[in-house]
N, CA, C and O atoms as a Maestro MAE file, in Angstrom:
{
 s_m_m2io_version
 :::
 2.0.0
}

f_m_ct {
 s_m_title
 :::
 protein
 m_atom[296] {
  # First column is atom index #
  i_m_mmod_type
  r_m_x_coord
  r_m_y_coord
  r_m_z_coord
  i_m_residue_number
  s_m_chain_name
  s_m_pdb_residue_name
  s_m_pdb_atom_name
  i_m_atomic_number
  :::
  1 25 10.846 12.481 -2.198 1 A "MET " " N  " 7
  2 3 11.165 11.344 -1.345 1 A "MET " " CA " 6
  3 2 10.564 10.092 -1.968 1 A "MET " " C  " 6
  4 15 9.344 9.990 -2.096 1 A "MET " " O  " 8
  5 25 11.374 9.175 -2.342 2 A "GLY " " N  " 7
  6 3 10.910 7.970 -3.010 2 A "GLY " " CA " 6
  7 2 10.741 6.814 -2.054 2 A "GLY " " C  " 6
  8 15 11.196 6.841 -0.910 2 A "GLY " " O  " 8
  9 25 10.082 5.817 -2.551 3 A "LYS " " N  " 7
  10 3 9.827 4.609 -1.782 3 A "LYS " " CA " 6
  11 2 11.091 3.742 -1.786 3 A "LYS " " C  " 6
  12 15 11.794 3.660 -2.793 3 A "LYS " " O  " 8
  13 25 11.373 3.092 -0.636 4 A "LYS " " N  " 7
  14 3 12.583 2.266 -0.517 4 A "LYS " " CA " 6
  15 2 12.242 0.882 0.028 4 A "LYS " " C  " 6
  16 15 11.274 0.716 0.769 4 A "LYS " " O  " 8
  17 25 13.040 -0.091 -0.344 5 A "CYS " " N  " 7
  18 3 12.903 -1.463 0.141 5 A "CYS " " CA " 6
  19 2 13.112 -1.491 1.656 5 A "CYS " " C  " 6
  20 15 14.069 -0.910 2.166 5 A "CYS " " O  " 8
  21 25 12.214 -2.167 2.367 6 A "ILE " " N  " 7
  22 3 12.323 -2.234 3.822 6 A "ILE " " CA " 6
  23 2 13.494 -3.103 4.277 6 A "ILE " " C  " 6
  24 15 13.896 -3.031 5.438 6 A "ILE " " O  " 8
  25 25 14.043 -3.916 3.389 7 A "TYR " " N  " 7
  26 3 15.152 -4.800 3.749 7 A "TYR " " CA " 6
  27 2 16.512 -4.211 3.406 7 A "TYR " " C  " 6
  28 15 17.397 -4.168 4.261 7 A "TYR " " O  " 8
  29 25 16.695 -3.756 2.173 8 A "CYS " " N  " 7
  30 3 18.022 -3.307 1.744 8 A "CYS " " CA " 6
  31 2 18.109 -1.799 1.487 8 A "CYS " " C  " 6
  32 15 19.207 -1.259 1.353 8 A "CYS " " O  " 8
  33 25 16.963 -1.118 1.417 9 A "GLY " " N  " 7
  34 3 16.964 0.325 1.217 9 A "GLY " " CA " 6
  35 2 17.087 0.776 -0.223 9 A "GLY " " C  " 6
  36 15 17.195 1.974 -0.486 9 A "GLY " " O  " 8
  37 25 17.074 -0.161 -1.164 10 A "SER " " N  " 7
  38 3 17.166 0.245 -2.570 10 A "SER " " CA " 6
  39 2 15.878 0.941 -2.997 10 A "SER " " C  " 6
  40 15 14.813 0.710 -2.426 10 A "SER " " O  " 8
  41 25 15.993 1.786 -3.996 11 A "SER " " N  " 7
  42 3 14.850 2.558 -4.483 11 A "SER " " CA " 6
  43 2 13.810 1.666 -5.140 11 A "SER " " C  " 6
  44 15 14.142 0.702 -5.830 11 A "SER " " O  " 8
  45 25 12.548 2.005 -4.913 12 A "LEU " " N  " 7
  46 3 11.422 1.304 -5.525 12 A "LEU " " CA " 6
  47 2 10.579 2.303 -6.293 12 A "LEU " " C  " 6
  48 15 10.579 3.496 -5.989 12 A "LEU " " O  " 8
  49 25 9.871 1.818 -7.275 13 A "ASP " " N  " 7
  50 3 8.910 2.644 -7.992 13 A "ASP " " CA " 6
  51 2 7.832 3.079 -7.004 13 A "ASP " " C  " 6
  52 15 7.364 2.264 -6.208 13 A "ASP " " O  " 8
  53 25 7.435 4.337 -7.041 14 A "ASP " " N  " 7
  54 3 6.423 4.843 -6.116 14 A "ASP " " CA " 6
  55 2 5.085 4.124 -6.247 14 A "ASP " " C  " 6
  56 15 4.285 4.146 -5.311 14 A "ASP " " O  " 8
  57 25 4.829 3.493 -7.378 15 A "PHE " " N  " 7
  58 3 3.559 2.807 -7.601 15 A "PHE " " CA " 6
  59 2 3.639 1.310 -7.302 15 A "PHE " " C  " 6
  60 15 2.682 0.574 -7.544 15 A "PHE " " O  " 8
  61 25 4.768 0.865 -6.780 16 A "CYS " " N  " 7
  62 3 4.962 -0.542 -6.427 16 A "CYS " " CA " 6
  63 2 4.011 -0.907 -5.280 16 A "CYS " " C  " 6
  64 15 3.888 -0.154 -4.313 16 A "CYS " " O  " 8
  65 25 3.344 -2.056 -5.386 17 A "VAL " " N  " 7
  66 3 2.365 -2.465 -4.376 17 A "VAL " " CA " 6
  67 2 3.003 -3.099 -3.138 17 A "VAL " " C  " 6
  68 15 2.324 -3.318 -2.135 17 A "VAL " " O  " 8
  69 25 4.285 -3.390 -3.203 18 A "ILE " " N  " 7
  70 3 4.980 -3.993 -2.068 18 A "ILE " " CA " 6
  71 2 6.080 -3.036 -1.597 18 A "ILE " " C  " 6
  72 15 6.492 -2.140 -2.334 18 A "ILE " " O  " 8
  73 25 6.540 -3.234 -0.387 19 A "ASP " " N  " 7
  74 3 7.552 -2.355 0.187 19 A "ASP " " CA " 6
  75 2 8.934 -2.996 0.229 19 A "ASP " " C  " 6
  76 15 9.752 -2.667 1.087 19 A "ASP " " O  " 8
  77 25 9.184 -3.897 -0.687 20 A "PHE " " N  " 7
  78 3 10.490 -4.530 -0.772 20 A "PHE " " CA " 6
  79 2 10.802 -4.795 -2.241 20 A "PHE " " C  " 6
  80 15 9.905 -4.935 -3.072 20 A "PHE " " O  " 8
  81 25 12.108 -4.860 -2.541 21 A "CYS " " N  " 7
  82 3 12.528 -5.062 -3.935 21 A "CYS " " CA " 6
  83 2 12.367 -6.534 -4.330 21 A "CYS " " C  " 6
  84 15 12.178 -7.401 -3.477 21 A "CYS " " O  " 8
  85 25 12.444 -6.793 -5.611 22 A "GLU " " N  " 7
  86 3 12.289 -8.151 -6.121 22 A "GLU " " CA " 6
  87 2 13.376 -9.070 -5.573 22 A "GLU " " C  " 6
  88 15 13.100 -10.203 -5.179 22 A "GLU " " O  " 8
  89 25 14.607 -8.579 -5.552 23 A "LYS " " N  " 7
  90 3 15.723 -9.397 -5.060 23 A "LYS " " CA " 6
  91 2 15.490 -9.835 -3.613 23 A "LYS " " C  " 6
  92 15 15.616 -11.017 -3.292 23 A "LYS " " O  " 8
  93 25 15.151 -8.883 -2.744 24 A "CYS " " N  " 7
  94 3 14.917 -9.219 -1.331 24 A "CYS " " CA " 6
  95 2 13.669 -10.091 -1.173 24 A "CYS " " C  " 6
  96 15 13.664 -11.035 -0.382 24 A "CYS " " O  " 8
  97 25 12.625 -9.778 -1.919 25 A "GLY " " N  " 7
  98 3 11.396 -10.569 -1.839 25 A "GLY " " CA " 6
  99 2 11.623 -12.024 -2.198 25 A "GLY " " C  " 6
  100 15 11.097 -12.924 -1.543 25 A "GLY " " O  " 8
  101 25 12.402 -12.251 -3.231 26 A "LYS " " N  " 7
  102 3 12.691 -13.627 -3.643 26 A "LYS " " CA " 6
  103 2 13.614 -14.333 -2.656 26 A "LYS " " C  " 6
  104 15 13.505 -15.544 -2.464 26 A "LYS " " O  " 8
  105 25 14.525 -13.585 -2.027 27 A "GLU " " N  " 7
  106 3 15.401 -14.182 -1.019 27 A "GLU " " CA " 6
  107 2 14.609 -14.585 0.218 27 A "GLU " " C  " 6
  108 15 14.891 -15.615 0.831 27 A "GLU " " O  " 8
  109 25 13.624 -13.778 0.585 28 A "VAL " " N  " 7
  110 3 12.834 -14.038 1.788 28 A "VAL " " CA " 6
  111 2 11.804 -15.133 1.546 28 A "VAL " " C  " 6
  112 15 11.686 -16.054 2.354 28 A "VAL " " O  " 8
  113 25 11.056 -15.050 0.449 29 A "TRP " " N  " 7
  114 3 9.928 -15.970 0.223 29 A "TRP " " CA " 6
  115 2 10.122 -16.973 -0.906 29 A "TRP " " C  " 6
  116 15 9.335 -17.912 -1.021 29 A "TRP " " O  " 8
  117 25 11.125 -16.810 -1.729 30 A "GLY " " N  " 7
  118 3 11.309 -17.678 -2.891 30 A "GLY " " CA " 6
  119 2 10.511 -17.153 -4.076 30 A "GLY " " C  " 6
  120 15 9.606 -16.334 -3.914 30 A "GLY " " O  " 8
  121 25 10.856 -17.634 -5.272 31 A "ASP " " N  " 7
  122 3 10.256 -17.126 -6.511 31 A "ASP " " CA " 6
  123 2 8.737 -17.267 -6.554 31 A "ASP " " C  " 6
  124 15 8.022 -16.304 -6.832 31 A "ASP " " O  " 8
  125 25 8.254 -18.470 -6.277 32 A "LYS " " N  " 7
  126 3 6.819 -18.746 -6.417 32 A "LYS " " CA " 6
  127 2 5.982 -17.924 -5.438 32 A "LYS " " C  " 6
  128 15 4.979 -17.330 -5.834 32 A "LYS " " O  " 8
  129 25 6.382 -17.882 -4.166 33 A "MET " " N  " 7
  130 3 5.621 -17.133 -3.167 33 A "MET " " CA " 6
  131 2 5.719 -15.629 -3.425 33 A "MET " " C  " 6
  132 15 4.741 -14.903 -3.248 33 A "MET " " O  " 8
  133 25 6.895 -15.161 -3.842 34 A "PHE " " N  " 7
  134 3 7.050 -13.744 -4.168 34 A "PHE " " CA " 6
  135 2 6.071 -13.346 -5.268 34 A "PHE " " C  " 6
  136 15 5.387 -12.328 -5.158 34 A "PHE " " O  " 8
  137 25 6.007 -14.143 -6.320 35 A "LYS " " N  " 7
  138 3 5.094 -13.857 -7.425 35 A "LYS " " CA " 6
  139 2 3.645 -13.839 -6.930 35 A "LYS " " C  " 6
  140 15 2.871 -12.968 -7.328 35 A "LYS " " O  " 8
  141 25 3.277 -14.774 -6.080 36 A "THR " " N  " 7
  142 3 1.923 -14.843 -5.528 36 A "THR " " CA " 6
  143 2 1.612 -13.607 -4.687 36 A "THR " " C  " 6
  144 15 0.521 -13.046 -4.795 36 A "THR " " O  " 8
  145 25 2.554 -13.180 -3.854 37 A "ILE " " N  " 7
  146 3 2.359 -11.993 -3.025 37 A "ILE " " CA " 6
  147 2 2.114 -10.770 -3.903 37 A "ILE " " C  " 6
  148 15 1.174 -10.011 -3.666 37 A "ILE " " O  " 8
  149 25 2.951 -10.579 -4.909 38 A "VAL " " N  " 7
  150 3 2.813 -9.418 -5.799 38 A "VAL " " CA " 6
  151 2 1.466 -9.461 -6.524 38 A "VAL " " C  " 6
  152 15 0.777 -8.445 -6.601 38 A "VAL " " O  " 8
  153 25 1.086 -10.620 -7.052 39 A "GLU " " N  " 7
  154 3 -0.200 -10.741 -7.757 39 A "GLU " " CA " 6
  155 2 -1.370 -10.423 -6.829 39 A "GLU " " C  " 6
  156 15 -2.294 -9.709 -7.215 39 A "GLU " " O  " 8
  157 25 -1.332 -10.955 -5.601 40 A "ASN " " N  " 7
  158 3 -2.415 -10.698 -4.650 40 A "ASN " " CA " 6
  159 2 -2.491 -9.227 -4.257 40 A "ASN " " C  " 6
  160 15 -3.583 -8.675 -4.122 40 A "ASN " " O  " 8
  161 25 -1.346 -8.596 -4.074 41 A "MET " " N  " 7
  162 3 -1.333 -7.174 -3.727 41 A "MET " " CA " 6
  163 2 -1.833 -6.315 -4.897 41 A "MET " " C  " 6
  164 15 -2.561 -5.346 -4.684 41 A "MET " " O  " 8
  165 25 -1.450 -6.663 -6.117 42 A "GLU " " N  " 7
  166 3 -1.933 -5.920 -7.286 42 A "GLU " " CA " 6
  167 2 -3.446 -6.081 -7.436 42 A "GLU " " C  " 6
  168 15 -4.144 -5.118 -7.755 42 A "GLU " " O  " 8
  169 25 -3.950 -7.288 -7.209 43 A "ASN " " N  " 7
  170 3 -5.401 -7.515 -7.268 43 A "ASN " " CA " 6
  171 2 -6.128 -6.736 -6.180 43 A "ASN " " C  " 6
  172 15 -7.201 -6.181 -6.420 43 A "ASN " " O  " 8
  173 25 -5.548 -6.694 -4.989 44 A "ALA " " N  " 7
  174 3 -6.153 -5.941 -3.890 44 A "ALA " " CA " 6
  175 2 -6.211 -4.456 -4.233 44 A "ALA " " C  " 6
  176 15 -7.200 -3.788 -3.935 44 A "ALA " " O  " 8
  177 25 -5.157 -3.939 -4.857 45 A "ARG " " N  " 7
  178 3 -5.164 -2.516 -5.259 45 A "ARG " " CA " 6
  179 2 -6.243 -2.266 -6.308 45 A "ARG " " C  " 6
  180 15 -6.963 -1.270 -6.230 45 A "ARG " " O  " 8
  181 25 -6.362 -3.157 -7.285 46 A "LYS " " N  " 7
  182 3 -7.396 -3.006 -8.317 46 A "LYS " " CA " 6
  183 2 -8.794 -3.016 -7.712 46 A "LYS " " C  " 6
  184 15 -9.685 -2.307 -8.179 46 A "LYS " " O  " 8
  185 25 -8.983 -3.830 -6.663 47 A "ASN " " N  " 7
  186 3 -10.294 -3.942 -6.005 47 A "ASN " " CA " 6
  187 2 -10.545 -2.827 -4.998 47 A "ASN " " C  " 6
  188 15 -11.636 -2.727 -4.437 47 A "ASN " " O  " 8
  189 25 -9.539 -1.991 -4.767 48 A "GLY " " N  " 7
  190 3 -9.679 -0.909 -3.802 48 A "GLY " " CA " 6
  191 2 -9.522 -1.353 -2.365 48 A "GLY " " C  " 6
  192 15 -9.988 -0.673 -1.451 48 A "GLY " " O  " 8
  193 25 -8.867 -2.493 -2.149 49 A "ASP " " N  " 7
  194 3 -8.711 -3.025 -0.800 49 A "ASP " " CA " 6
  195 2 -7.451 -2.553 -0.084 49 A "ASP " " C  " 6
  196 15 -7.235 -2.913 1.073 49 A "ASP " " O  " 8
  197 25 -6.617 -1.759 -0.744 50 A "LEU " " N  " 7
  198 3 -5.413 -1.244 -0.097 50 A "LEU " " CA " 6
  199 2 -5.664 0.204 0.288 50 A "LEU " " C  " 6
  200 15 -5.823 1.058 -0.584 50 A "LEU " " O  " 8
  201 25 -5.701 0.486 1.556 51 A "CYS " " N  " 7
  202 3 -6.016 1.842 1.998 51 A "CYS " " CA " 6
  203 2 -4.825 2.774 1.909 51 A "CYS " " C  " 6
  204 15 -5.021 3.989 1.929 51 A "CYS " " O  " 8
  205 25 -3.603 2.277 1.812 52 A "HIS " " N  " 7
  206 3 -2.421 3.129 1.819 52 A "HIS " " CA " 6
  207 2 -1.839 3.392 0.436 52 A "HIS " " C  " 6
  208 15 -0.817 4.069 0.328 52 A "HIS " " O  " 8
  209 25 -2.454 2.883 -0.615 53 A "SER " " N  " 7
  210 3 -1.816 3.008 -1.922 53 A "SER " " CA " 6
  211 2 -2.098 4.339 -2.575 53 A "SER " " C  " 6
  212 15 -1.765 5.379 -2.007 53 A "SER " " O  " 8
  213 25 -2.694 4.342 -3.734 54 A "GLN " " N  " 7
  214 3 -2.799 5.524 -4.567 54 A "GLN " " CA " 6
  215 2 -3.882 6.511 -4.146 54 A "GLN " " C  " 6
  216 15 -4.026 7.553 -4.785 54 A "GLN " " O  " 8
  217 25 -4.629 6.230 -3.123 55 A "THR " " N  " 7
  218 3 -5.732 7.085 -2.725 55 A "THR " " CA " 6
  219 2 -5.371 7.848 -1.467 55 A "THR " " C  " 6
  220 15 -4.885 7.270 -0.495 55 A "THR " " O  " 8
  221 25 -5.612 9.153 -1.489 56 A "PHE " " N  " 7
  222 3 -5.373 9.976 -0.314 56 A "PHE " " CA " 6
  223 2 -6.720 10.321 0.288 56 A "PHE " " C  " 6
  224 15 -7.587 10.872 -0.391 56 A "PHE " " O  " 8
  225 25 -6.896 10.002 1.547 57 A "VAL " " N  " 7
  226 3 -8.128 10.334 2.248 57 A "VAL " " CA " 6
  227 2 -7.788 11.381 3.289 57 A "VAL " " C  " 6
  228 15 -6.987 11.131 4.189 57 A "VAL " " O  " 8
  229 25 -8.392 12.552 3.171 58 A "GLU " " N  " 7
  230 3 -8.130 13.612 4.125 58 A "GLU " " CA " 6
  231 2 -8.883 13.336 5.410 58 A "GLU " " C  " 6
  232 15 -10.061 12.979 5.382 58 A "GLU " " O  " 8
  233 25 -8.217 13.497 6.524 59 A "CYS " " N  " 7
  234 3 -8.852 13.259 7.813 59 A "CYS " " CA " 6
  235 2 -9.852 14.371 8.106 59 A "CYS " " C  " 6
  236 15 -9.563 15.546 7.881 59 A "CYS " " O  " 8
  237 25 -11.016 14.006 8.602 60 A "PRO " " N  " 7
  238 3 -12.007 15.020 8.946 60 A "PRO " " CA " 6
  239 2 -11.552 15.850 10.137 60 A "PRO " " C  " 6
  240 15 -10.799 15.375 10.987 60 A "PRO " " O  " 8
  241 25 -12.010 17.080 10.191 61 A "THR " " N  " 7
  242 3 -11.685 17.955 11.311 61 A "THR " " CA " 6
  243 2 -12.581 17.624 12.489 61 A "THR " " C  " 6
  244 15 -13.586 16.929 12.336 61 A "THR " " O  " 8
  245 25 -12.219 18.122 13.667 62 A "LYS " " N  " 7
  246 3 -13.020 17.877 14.858 62 A "LYS " " CA " 6
  247 2 -14.431 18.417 14.672 62 A "LYS " " C  " 6
  248 15 -15.388 17.770 15.095 62 A "LYS " " O  " 8
  249 25 -14.587 19.581 14.053 63 A "SER " " N  " 7
  250 3 -15.923 20.146 13.869 63 A "SER " " CA " 6
  251 2 -16.773 19.265 12.944 63 A "SER " " C  " 6
  252 15 -17.991 19.195 13.106 63 A "SER " " O  " 8
  253 25 -16.146 18.604 11.988 64 A "GLU " " N  " 7
  254 3 -16.888 17.683 11.122 64 A "GLU " " CA " 6
  255 2 -17.342 16.453 11.900 64 A "GLU " " C  " 6
  256 15 -18.440 15.949 11.663 64 A "GLU " " O  " 8
  257 25 -16.517 15.961 12.825 65 A "PHE " " N  " 7
  258 3 -16.921 14.833 13.665 65 A "PHE " " CA " 6
  259 2 -18.069 15.219 14.588 65 A "PHE " " C  " 6
  260 15 -18.954 14.409 14.866 65 A "PHE " " O  " 8
  261 25 -18.050 16.456 15.058 66 A "ASP " " N  " 7
  262 3 -19.070 16.920 16.000 66 A "ASP " " CA " 6
  263 2 -20.419 17.162 15.335 66 A "ASP " " C  " 6
  264 15 -21.429 17.276 16.029 66 A "ASP " " O  " 8
  265 25 -20.461 17.242 14.018 67 A "ASN " " N  " 7
  266 3 -21.709 17.495 13.288 67 A "ASN " " CA " 6
  267 2 -22.506 16.181 13.221 67 A "ASN " " C  " 6
  268 15 -22.069 15.234 12.566 67 A "ASN " " O  " 8
  269 25 -23.676 16.112 13.893 68 A "PRO " " N  " 7
  270 3 -24.459 14.869 13.907 68 A "PRO " " CA " 6
  271 2 -25.064 14.515 12.548 68 A "PRO " " C  " 6
  272 15 -25.475 13.374 12.335 68 A "PRO " " O  " 8
  273 25 -25.122 15.472 11.636 69 A "ASN " " N  " 7
  274 3 -25.705 15.226 10.313 69 A "ASN " " CA " 6
  275 2 -24.651 14.769 9.297 69 A "ASN " " C  " 6
  276 15 -24.989 14.479 8.149 69 A "ASN " " O  " 8
  277 25 -23.401 14.704 9.700 70 A "ARG " " N  " 7
  278 3 -22.304 14.345 8.796 70 A "ARG " " CA " 6
  279 2 -22.022 12.859 8.913 70 A "ARG " " C  " 6
  280 15 -21.900 12.332 10.019 70 A "ARG " " O  " 8
  281 25 -21.918 12.179 7.779 71 A "SER " " N  " 7
  282 3 -21.551 10.764 7.793 71 A "SER " " CA " 6
  283 2 -20.223 10.604 7.066 71 A "SER " " C  " 6
  284 15 -19.900 11.373 6.161 71 A "SER " " O  " 8
  285 25 -19.462 9.598 7.471 72 A "PHE " " N  " 7
  286 3 -18.162 9.348 6.898 72 A "PHE " " CA " 6
  287 2 -18.108 7.940 6.331 72 A "PHE " " C  " 6
  288 15 -18.658 7.005 6.912 72 A "PHE " " O  " 8
  289 25 -17.443 7.796 5.196 73 A "SER " " N  " 7
  290 3 -17.176 6.464 4.653 73 A "SER " " CA " 6
  291 2 -15.725 6.433 4.244 73 A "SER " " C  " 6
  292 15 -15.296 7.215 3.396 73 A "SER " " O  " 8
  293 25 -14.972 5.542 4.838 74 A "PHE " " N  " 7
  294 3 -13.539 5.447 4.555 74 A "PHE " " CA " 6
  295 2 -13.230 4.214 3.804 74 A "PHE " " C  " 6
  296 15 -12.070 3.966 3.477 74 A "PHE " " O  " 8
  :::
 }
 m_bond[295] {
  # First column is bond index #
  i_m_from
  i_m_to
  i_m_order
  :::
  1 1 2 1
  2 2 3 1
  3 3 4 2
  4 3 5 1
  5 5 6 1
  6 6 7 1
  7 7 8 2
  8 7 9 1
  9 9 10 1
  10 10 11 1
  11 11 12 2
  12 11 13 1
  13 13 14 1
  14 14 15 1
  15 15 16 2
  16 15 17 1
  17 17 18 1
  18 18 19 1
  19 19 20 2
  20 19 21 1
  21 21 22 1
  22 22 23 1
  23 23 24 2
  24 23 25 1
  25 25 26 1
  26 26 27 1
  27 27 28 2
  28 27 29 1
  29 29 30 1
  30 30 31 1
  31 31 32 2
  32 31 33 1
  33 33 34 1
  34 34 35 1
  35 35 36 2
  36 35 37 1
  37 37 38 1
  38 38 39 1
  39 39 40 2
  40 39 41 1
  41 41 42 1
  42 42 43 1
  43 43 44 2
  44 43 45 1
  45 45 46 1
  46 46 47 1
  47 47 48 2
  48 47 49 1
  49 49 50 1
  50 50 51 1
  51 51 52 2
  52 51 53 1
  53 53 54 1
  54 54 55 1
  55 55 56 2
  56 55 57 1
  57 57 58 1
  58 58 59 1
  59 59 60 2
  60 59 61 1
  61 61 62 1
  62 62 63 1
  63 63 64 2
  64 63 65 1
  65 65 66 1
  66 66 67 1
  67 67 68 2
  68 67 69 1
  69 69 70 1
  70 70 71 1
  71 71 72 2
  72 71 73 1
  73 73 74 1
  74 74 75 1
  75 75 76 2
  76 75 77 1
  77 77 78 1
  78 78 79 1
  79 79 80 2
  80 79 81 1
  81 81 82 1
  82 82 83 1
  83 83 84 2
  84 83 85 1
  85 85 86 1
  86 86 87 1
  87 87 88 2
  88 87 89 1
  89 89 90 1
  90 90 91 1
  91 91 92 2
  92 91 93 1
  93 93 94 1
  94 94 95 1
  95 95 96 2
  96 95 97 1
  97 97 98 1
  98 98 99 1
  99 99 100 2
  100 99 101 1
  101 101 102 1
  102 102 103 1
  103 103 104 2
  104 103 105 1
  105 105 106 1
  106 106 107 1
  107 107 108 2
  108 107 109 1
  109 109 110 1
  110 110 111 1
  111 111 112 2
  112 111 113 1
  113 113 114 1
  114 114 115 1
  115 115 116 2
  116 115 117 1
  117 117 118 1
  118 118 119 1
  119 119 120 2
  120 119 121 1
  121 121 122 1
  122 122 123 1
  123 123 124 2
  124 123 125 1
  125 125 126 1
  126 126 127 1
  127 127 128 2
  128 127 129 1
  129 129 130 1
  130 130 131 1
  131 131 132 2
  132 131 133 1
  133 133 134 1
  134 134 135 1
  135 135 136 2
  136 135 137 1
  137 137 138 1
  138 138 139 1
  139 139 140 2
  140 139 141 1
  141 141 142 1
  142 142 143 1
  143 143 144 2
  144 143 145 1
  145 145 146 1
  146 146 147 1
  147 147 148 2
  148 147 149 1
  149 149 150 1
  150 150 151 1
  151 151 152 2
  152 151 153 1
  153 153 154 1
  154 154 155 1
  155 155 156 2
  156 155 157 1
  157 157 158 1
  158 158 159 1
  159 159 160 2
  160 159 161 1
  161 161 162 1
  162 162 163 1
  163 163 164 2
  164 163 165 1
  165 165 166 1
  166 166 167 1
  167 167 168 2
  168 167 169 1
  169 169 170 1
  170 170 171 1
  171 171 172 2
  172 171 173 1
  173 173 174 1
  174 174 175 1
  175 175 176 2
  176 175 177 1
  177 177 178 1
  178 178 179 1
  179 179 180 2
  180 179 181 1
  181 181 182 1
  182 182 183 1
  183 183 184 2
  184 183 185 1
  185 185 186 1
  186 186 187 1
  187 187 188 2
  188 187 189 1
  189 189 190 1
  190 190 191 1
  191 191 192 2
  192 191 193 1
  193 193 194 1
  194 194 195 1
  195 195 196 2
  196 195 197 1
  197 197 198 1
  198 198 199 1
  199 199 200 2
  200 199 201 1
  201 201 202 1
  202 202 203 1
  203 203 204 2
  204 203 205 1
  205 205 206 1
  206 206 207 1
  207 207 208 2
  208 207 209 1
  209 209 210 1
  210 210 211 1
  211 211 212 2
  212 211 213 1
  213 213 214 1
  214 214 215 1
  215 215 216 2
  216 215 217 1
  217 217 218 1
  218 218 219 1
  219 219 220 2
  220 219 221 1
  221 221 222 1
  222 222 223 1
  223 223 224 2
  224 223 225 1
  225 225 226 1
  226 226 227 1
  227 227 228 2
  228 227 229 1
  229 229 230 1
  230 230 231 1
  231 231 232 2
  232 231 233 1
  233 233 234 1
  234 234 235 1
  235 235 236 2
  236 235 237 1
  237 237 238 1
  238 238 239 1
  239 239 240 2
  240 239 241 1
  241 241 242 1
  242 242 243 1
  243 243 244 2
  244 243 245 1
  245 245 246 1
  246 246 247 1
  247 247 248 2
  248 247 249 1
  249 249 250 1
  250 250 251 1
  251 251 252 2
  252 251 253 1
  253 253 254 1
  254 254 255 1
  255 255 256 2
  256 255 257 1
  257 257 258 1
  258 258 259 1
  259 259 260 2
  260 259 261 1
  261 261 262 1
  262 262 263 1
  263 263 264 2
  264 263 265 1
  265 265 266 1
  266 266 267 1
  267 267 268 2
  268 267 269 1
  269 269 270 1
  270 270 271 1
  271 271 272 2
  272 271 273 1
  273 273 274 1
  274 274 275 1
  275 275 276 2
  276 275 277 1
  277 277 278 1
  278 278 279 1
  279 279 280 2
  280 279 281 1
  281 281 282 1
  282 282 283 1
  283 283 284 2
  284 283 285 1
  285 285 286 1
  286 286 287 1
  287 287 288 2
  288 287 289 1
  289 289 290 1
  290 290 291 1
  291 291 292 2
  292 291 293 1
  293 293 294 1
  294 294 295 1
  295 295 296 2
  :::
 }
}
């Protein structure tokens, strides 16, 4: 199952930092703003600020939450 543009449904690269294609992005925001959005999202991914991108975090089980000695960092 591949990633698709939220506007037109065209296929996107699975590693794309945005959820829309270049054509739709430029139609919605214009060339300059589209480029800025992509650059900011790529920088956020490099800094680890995107929680939904390339990192999978497994949800703790109820028994792990109930353990008072267990700490979580997400």
